[in-house]
C-alpha positions in Angstrom: 0.0 0.1 -0.1 1.5 3.3 -1.1 -0.5 5.9 0.7 -3.8 6.7 2.6 -5.8 9.5 0.7 -9.4 8.6 1.5 -11.6 6.6 3.9 -11.5 3.6 1.6 -7.7 3.5 1.7 -7.9 3.8 5.6 -10.3 0.8 5.6 -8.0 -1.1 3.2 -5.1 -0.3 5.8 -7.2 -1.4 8.6 -7.8 -4.8 7.0 -4.1 -5.1 6.3 -3.2 -4.3 9.9 -5.8 -6.7 11.2 -4.4 -9.4 8.9 -0.9 -8.8 10.1 -1.8 -8.8 13.7 -3.5 -12.2 13.7 -1.8 -14.7 15.9 0.2 -11.9 17.2 -2.4 -9.9 19.3 -5.5 -10.9 20.9 -8.7 -9.3 19.6 -12.4 -9.1 20.9 -15.1 -10.4 18.7 -15.7 -7.0 17.2 -12.1 -6.8 16.1 -10.8 -4.4 18.7 -7.2 -5.2 19.9 -6.6 -6.3 23.5 -3.6 -4.6 24.9 -1.4 -6.5 27.2 0.0 -4.6 30.3 3.5 -5.8 29.7 3.5 -3.8 26.3 3.2 -0.4 28.1 6.1 2.0 28.9 6.9 1.6 32.6 9.1 4.7 33.2 8.7 8.6 32.6 10.4 9.9 29.5 12.8 12.8 30.0 11.5 14.4 26.8 8.6 13.9 24.2 9.0 14.7 20.5 7.0 14.3 17.4 8.0 11.7 14.7 8.8 14.7 12.4 11.2 16.3 14.8 12.7 13.2 16.0 16.3 14.1 14.7 16.4 17.4 16.2 19.5 18.5 18.0 17.2 19.4 20.9 16.9 15.6 21.7 19.2 15.0 24.4 19.0 11.3 24.6 16.7 9.0 22.5 16.7 6.4 24.9 14.9 8.5 27.3 12.7 10.3 24.7 9.1 9.2 23.6 7.9 9.6 20.1 4.2 11.0 19.8 2.1 11.9 16.8 0.5 15.1 17.9 0.7 16.5 14.2 -1.5 16.8 11.2 -3.2 13.8 9.7 -1.1 14.3 6.4 1.9 13.7 8.6 0.3 10.7 10.5 -1.0 8.6 7.6 2.4 8.0 6.0 3.6 6.4 9.4 0.8 3.9 9.1 1.8 2.9 5.7 5.4 2.7 6.6 5.1 1.4 10.1 6.8 -1.9 9.5 9.7 -0.3 7.4 10.2 2.4 10.3 10.1 -0.1 13.3 14.0 0.3 13.9 13.2 4.1 14.2 11.2 3.6 17.0 13.6 1.0 18.6 16.0 3.7 18.9 13.7 5.7 21.2 12.4 5.0 24.5 9.0 4.0 23.1 6.1 5.5 21.1 2.7 7.0 21.9 -0.6 6.1 20.1 -1.3 7.8 16.8 -3.4 10.9 16.8 -5.8 10.9 13.6 -8.4 13.7 14.1 -11.5 12.6 15.9 -14.3 15.3 16.2 -17.6 15.3 18.0 -19.3 16.3 14.9 -18.4 12.9 13.1 -20.8 10.1 12.8 -20.2 7.5 15.7 -19.2 4.9 13.2 -16.5 7.3 11.7 -15.1 8.1 15.1 -14.9 4.5 15.9 -13.3 3.6 12.6 -10.6 6.1 13.1 -10.1 5.1 16.8 -9.6 1.5 15.6 -7.0 2.7 13.1 -5.2 4.5 15.9 -5.3 1.6 18.3 -4.2 -0.9 15.3 -1.0 1.2 14.7 -0.2 1.0 18.2 -0.8 -2.7 18.5 1.6 -3.2 15.7 4.3 -1.4 17.5 3.6 -3.4 20.6 3.9 -6.7 19.1 7.1 -5.6 17.5 8.5 -4.9 20.9 8.2 -1.1 21.3 7.1 0.1 24.5 3.8 2.0 24.1 1.8 4.8 25.7 -1.9 4.9 25.0 -3.4 8.1 23.5 -6.6 9.4 25.2 -7.9 10.7 22.0 -11.6 10.2 21.4 -14.7 12.0 20.1 -17.9 12.1 22.0 -18.5 10.6 25.4 -20.5 8.0 23.6 -17.2 6.7 22.3 -15.4 5.9 25.6 -16.0 2.2 24.9 -13.0 2.4 22.6 -10.9 2.2 25.8 -12.4 -0.9 27.2 -9.4 -3.1 26.4 -6.8 -0.5 27.8 -5.7 -2.0 31.1 -5.9 0.3 34.0 -2.7 1.3 35.6 -0.8 1.6 32.5 0.8 4.8 30.7 -1.5 7.1 28.9 -0.8 10.4 27.0 -3.1 13.5 26.1 -2.2 16.3 23.7 -3.5 19.7 24.6 -2.1 21.5 21.5 -4.8 23.7 20.0 -7.1 23.0 22.9 -8.9 25.9 24.7 -8.3 26.0 28.4 -11.4 24.8 30.3 -13.6 27.8 31.5 -15.2 25.9 34.1 -15.1 22.7 35.9 -17.9 21.2 33.8 -15.6 21.7 30.7 -12.7 20.1 32.6 -14.8 17.3 33.7 -15.4 16.1 30.1 -11.7 15.2 29.9 -11.2 14.0 33.5 -14.2 11.7 33.4 -12.3 9.9 30.5 -9.0 9.8 32.5 -10.9 8.5 35.6 -12.3 5.6 33.3 -8.7 4.8 32.1 -7.2 5.5 35.5 -3.5 5.3 34.2 -0.5 4.8 36.5 1.2 7.6 34.4 -0.5 10.5 32.5 1.6 12.5 30.3 0.1 15.7 29.0 1.8 17.3 25.9 1.1 21.0 25.4 -0.2 23.8 27.4 -1.2 23.8 31.2 -4.9 23.7 32.1 -5.2 24.7 35.7 -9.0 23.5 36.2 -8.1 20.1 34.9 -5.0 19.9 37.0 -7.2 20.5 40.2 -9.6 17.7 39.2 -6.6 15.4 38.4 -5.2 16.2 41.8 -8.5 15.3 43.6 -8.7 12.1 41.6 -5.1 11.0 42.7 -3.9 10.8 39.1 -0.1 10.9 38.6 0.6 13.1 35.8 3.2 15.4 34.3 3.2 18.0 31.6 5.7 18.2 28.7 6.6 21.1 26.9 5.4 20.8 23.3 8.4 20.7 20.8 7.5 23.8 18.9 7.4 25.9 22.0 10.5 24.4 23.4 12.4 25.2 20.2 11.3 28.9 20.2 12.3 29.3 23.9 15.7 27.6 23.2 16.3 28.9 19.8 16.5 26.7 16.6 15.7 23.1 16.3 
């Protein structure tokens, strides 16, 4: 498969991924991957970088750096197509976070679930190839929280706050923290800007979380890439 340029292409990739993972990873009857707790990253990374910026001189130690995919869809889809040929890139880093294909609340639920499945299949391929993984908490509406039903509690998760408006009240904050309570991660990494109201709720819930400066902001602050 050369590229993903349409939903038909993505469905073809999903079928290829399912075929590749047969016998390598467990699935539920609906075709969702079941993740093994042993596949998850156990330590906090020192840095988090996007795949695009993985070779930046700002990366101090790849073995202590997590690769993430908080980027545009056009940067993520090539990673799907090339996932097996790029496995050695991921091996040189501490681990990799789940993909972040755009999922929005205004999409049909079937579309939201399709995109979420693609994100999870990509992560499962990394996992069965020995790459320590971190689950991306990306979803659409609260009606899609069931996509996390096979994510073990007490493992590592990551959320991207790039481009997100800060919570204006506790109700807005709770739309995020309710999801986190459902996952109840051992480690929650937040990539991007700080949200005070979310922090307060995470503290009350006893969630162990850390913020990581996004790569663009870090580069501006330190100068150059």
